[in-house]
C-alpha positions as CSV (number, residue, x, y, z in Angstrom):
1,M,-30.1,-7.5,20.4
2,T,-28.3,-4.0,21.6
3,A,-24.8,-3.9,21.8
4,T,-22.6,-2.8,25.0
5,P,-21.7,1.1,25.5
6,R,-18.4,1.0,24.9
7,E,-16.8,4.4,26.6
8,A,-13.0,5.7,27.2
9,A,-12.5,8.7,29.3
10,L,-9.4,11.2,28.3
11,E,-7.9,8.7,26.1
12,P,-4.2,9.5,25.1
13,G,-5.1,9.6,20.9
14,F,-4.1,11.7,17.6
15,I,-6.3,12.3,14.7
16,L,-5.2,10.3,11.6
17,H,-8.5,11.8,9.1
18,T,-11.4,14.5,9.3
19,R,-14.2,14.5,6.7
20,A,-17.3,16.9,7.4
21,Y,-20.5,15.7,8.5
22,R,-23.9,17.2,8.1
23,D,-23.8,20.9,8.7
24,T,-21.9,21.6,11.7
25,S,-20.1,18.3,12.2
26,L,-16.9,16.8,11.7
27,L,-16.0,12.7,11.0
28,L,-13.1,11.5,12.8
29,E,-10.3,8.6,12.8
30,V,-8.7,8.5,15.5
31,L,-5.7,6.8,16.6
32,S,-5.6,5.9,20.0
33,R,-3.7,4.6,22.7
34,G,-5.6,1.9,24.2
35,H,-8.8,0.9,21.6
36,G,-6.3,1.0,18.4
37,R,-8.0,3.0,15.0
38,V,-11.6,4.3,15.7
39,G,-14.2,6.2,14.3
40,L,-15.8,9.3,16.1
41,V,-18.6,12.1,15.4
42,A,-17.8,15.6,16.9
43,R,-20.8,16.7,16.6
44,G,-20.5,20.4,16.4
45,A,-17.4,20.8,16.0
46,R,-17.4,22.8,12.9
47,S,-20.1,25.5,14.1
48,R,-18.9,29.0,14.8
49,R,-19.5,28.6,18.4
50,S,-16.5,25.1,18.6
51,R,-14.1,25.6,21.2
52,T,-13.0,21.9,19.9
53,A,-11.8,22.5,16.1
54,G,-8.9,24.3,16.9
55,L,-7.5,20.6,18.2
56,L,-9.2,18.5,15.8
57,Q,-6.1,18.5,14.0
58,A,-3.3,16.3,12.7
59,F,-0.5,15.7,14.6
60,Q,-1.9,17.3,18.0
61,P,-1.3,15.0,21.0
62,L,-4.9,15.0,22.1
63,A,-6.9,13.5,25.6
64,L,-10.2,12.0,24.3
65,S,-13.1,11.2,25.3
66,W,-16.0,9.1,23.9
67,R,-19.2,7.2,24.2
68,S,-20.0,4.1,21.4
69,R,-22.4,1.5,19.9
70,G,-21.9,0.5,17.1
71,E,-19.0,1.2,14.5
72,M,-19.0,4.9,15.2
73,G,-18.7,6.5,18.6
74,S,-19.7,10.2,20.0
75,L,-17.2,12.1,20.7
76,R,-17.9,13.2,24.4
77,Q,-14.9,15.5,25.8
78,V,-11.5,16.4,23.7
79,E,-8.6,18.5,25.0
80,S,-4.8,19.4,24.5
81,A,-2.2,16.4,25.7
82,G,0.8,18.7,24.2
83,R,2.5,20.6,21.6
84,P,1.6,19.9,18.3
85,F,3.9,18.6,15.9
86,M,5.3,21.8,13.5
87,L,5.8,19.3,10.3
88,K,6.4,21.5,7.0
89,G,7.2,20.6,3.8
90,R,8.3,17.0,2.7
91,R,7.8,16.1,6.6
92,L,4.6,17.6,6.6
93,V,3.4,14.9,3.7
94,S,5.5,12.3,5.3
95,G,3.5,12.5,9.0
96,L,0.3,12.5,5.8
97,Y,1.7,9.5,5.2
98,I,2.1,7.3,8.2
99,N,-1.4,8.4,8.7
100,E,-2.8,7.2,5.8
101,L,-1.0,3.8,6.4
102,L,-2.7,3.6,9.2
103,M,-5.6,4.2,7.9
104,R,-5.2,1.2,5.4
105,L,-3.5,-1.0,7.7
106,L,-5.7,-1.0,10.7
107,G,-9.4,-2.5,11.0
108,R,-11.2,-0.6,13.7
109,E,-10.9,-1.0,17.8
110,D,-8.5,-3.6,16.9
111,P,-6.1,-2.1,19.1
112,H,-2.0,-3.5,18.4
113,P,0.3,-3.0,21.4
114,G,2.9,-1.1,20.5
115,V,1.3,1.2,17.5
116,F,0.8,4.3,19.4
117,E,4.3,4.5,20.3
118,H,5.9,3.7,16.9
119,Y,3.8,6.4,15.6
120,L,4.6,9.2,18.3
121,N,8.3,7.9,18.0
122,C,8.1,9.2,14.0
123,L,6.2,12.4,14.9
124,E,9.4,12.8,16.6
125,A,11.6,12.0,14.8
126,L,10.7,13.8,11.8
127,A,9.8,17.2,13.4
128,E,13.4,17.0,15.1
129,A,14.9,16.6,11.6
130,V,16.3,13.1,11.6
131,P,16.6,11.9,8.1
132,E,12.7,11.1,6.5
133,A,14.1,8.1,5.0
134,V,15.2,6.5,8.5
135,A,12.0,7.7,10.4
136,L,9.9,6.5,7.3
137,R,11.8,2.6,6.9
138,G,11.6,2.2,10.6
139,F,8.3,3.3,11.1
140,E,7.1,1.0,8.5
141,R,9.4,-2.1,9.3
142,D,7.8,-1.8,12.6
143,L,4.2,-1.3,11.9
144,L,4.3,-4.5,9.7
145,G,6.2,-6.5,12.8
146,L,3.5,-5.0,14.9
147,L,0.6,-6.2,12.8
148,G,1.8,-9.9,12.3
149,Y,3.7,-9.3,8.7
150,G,7.2,-9.0,10.0
151,L,9.8,-9.4,8.1
152,P,12.1,-11.9,7.9
153,L,15.9,-11.2,8.3
154,A,18.1,-13.1,9.9
155,R,18.1,-16.2,7.3
156,D,17.7,-17.1,3.9
157,T,14.6,-19.2,2.6
158,E,17.0,-22.3,2.7
159,D,17.6,-21.5,6.1
160,A,21.4,-20.2,5.9
161,P,22.4,-16.6,7.6
162,L,22.1,-13.8,5.3
163,V,25.3,-12.9,4.3
164,A,26.3,-9.0,3.4
165,S,28.3,-9.7,0.9
166,Q,25.1,-11.8,-0.5
167,W,22.8,-10.7,-2.8
168,Y,18.9,-11.9,-2.6
169,R,15.7,-11.4,-4.3
170,Y,13.1,-10.6,-1.2
171,D,9.6,-12.0,-1.5
172,P,7.8,-10.6,1.0
173,G,5.6,-13.8,1.5
174,R,9.2,-16.5,1.5
175,G,12.1,-14.3,2.4
176,A,15.0,-13.6,0.6
177,I,16.5,-16.3,-1.6
178,P,19.6,-15.9,-2.9
179,V,20.8,-14.9,-6.6
180,A,24.2,-14.2,-8.6
181,G,23.9,-10.8,-8.2
182,P,22.1,-7.3,-8.5
183,D,21.0,-8.1,-12.3
184,A,19.3,-11.1,-11.7
185,P,14.9,-10.9,-11.8
186,G,12.8,-9.6,-9.4
187,Q,13.4,-7.4,-6.0
188,V,16.9,-7.5,-5.7
189,V,18.3,-6.2,-2.2
190,S,21.9,-7.0,-1.1
191,G,23.0,-8.6,2.1
192,E,24.0,-5.6,3.9
193,T,21.1,-3.6,3.2
194,L,18.8,-6.8,4.9
195,L,21.3,-7.1,8.0
196,G,20.6,-3.5,8.4
197,L,17.0,-3.2,8.0
198,A,17.8,-6.1,11.0
199,R,19.1,-3.2,13.8
200,P,17.0,-1.6,15.8
201,T,18.5,2.0,14.6
202,L,19.1,2.5,11.0
203,T,21.6,4.4,9.0
204,E,20.3,6.9,6.4
205,A,22.5,4.3,3.5
206,T,20.2,1.2,4.7
207,A,16.8,3.4,4.8
208,R,17.6,4.6,1.6
209,A,18.5,1.2,0.0
210,S,15.7,-0.5,1.8
211,R,13.1,2.0,0.1
212,D,11.7,-0.2,-2.5
213,L,11.6,-3.0,-0.9
214,M,9.6,-2.0,2.1
215,R,7.2,-0.8,-0.9
216,A,7.0,-4.5,-2.1
217,A,6.5,-5.6,1.7
218,L,3.4,-3.1,2.2
219,E,2.0,-3.7,-1.1
220,P,0.1,-6.8,0.0
221,H,-1.1,-5.2,2.5
222,I,-2.6,-1.4,1.3
223,G,-4.8,-2.7,-1.3
224,N,-4.8,-1.4,-4.7
225,R,-5.9,1.8,-4.4
226,P,-2.6,4.2,-4.9
227,L,-2.1,6.4,-1.9
228,K,-3.2,10.2,-2.2
229,T,0.4,11.3,-0.4
230,R,1.8,9.9,-3.6
231,E,0.3,13.0,-5.8
232,L,1.2,15.0,-2.5
233,Y,4.8,14.2,-2.7
234,G,5.8,15.0,-5.7
235,R,4.4,18.2,-5.3
236,T,6.4,19.0,-2.8
237,T,9.8,18.3,-3.8
238,A,11.5,20.1,-7.0
239,R,13.7,17.0,-7.4
240,G,11.2,13.9,-6.2
241,D,14.3,12.7,-4.7
242,P,12.4,9.0,-4.2
243,D,15.0,7.8,-1.7
244,H,13.5,10.7,0.9
245,G,10.2,10.1,0.8
246,P,7.5,7.2,1.2
247,S,8.2,4.2,0.3
248,S,4.6,3.8,-1.4
249,G,4.6,7.5,-2.1
250,Q,7.2,8.2,-5.2
251,S,7.5,5.6,-8.2
């Protein structure tokens, strides 16, 4: 039975990843507002006469039209939808990190309302010099929540309200387990950090303190393959400060 064609017209989107295909084409992974992550073939995009190659870059807001029957669609039209986000150095790697997270966590054509807007907000934060830790921890937390993997941040495993002065061992599948102190085994975090992570706007202190927690929360969902941005981040910072960059980036 022939699959019904699916079409999109001038759909807002961003390029998450590209790779060469045949002599003159590109394979694109796109985050779209209404269709989620989609795979597209951009035929002729690498040819000398291509007028679209300059647009098919990461962090460039786009309007894309395509038609698809199977897993990969065919790009029909692409236009700029705004100025690109100019990220440099560690912030560029942080942008590539959130792209890689979306590639790992999103299935194709499985839209989740809000992911596109959270992605756009994170790019804006990285471009506007918001502390990297704040931008990334907020994105990681919100992405997990939108995908149905949200962290329970109000009550502990005994159904008691979290207490700022209490220490907890955090199990992503169960939640916060009260422990005697910060030297307890496992992923231990303060109640103050958990309560701060529950607030819509993170402080830099909370974002830094929750880095290892978010790494533990992401690990079950991103697979066993190391993220490539781990190596990239190490190259772009002389100090290798783990509090700034990707949760799944630095050890």
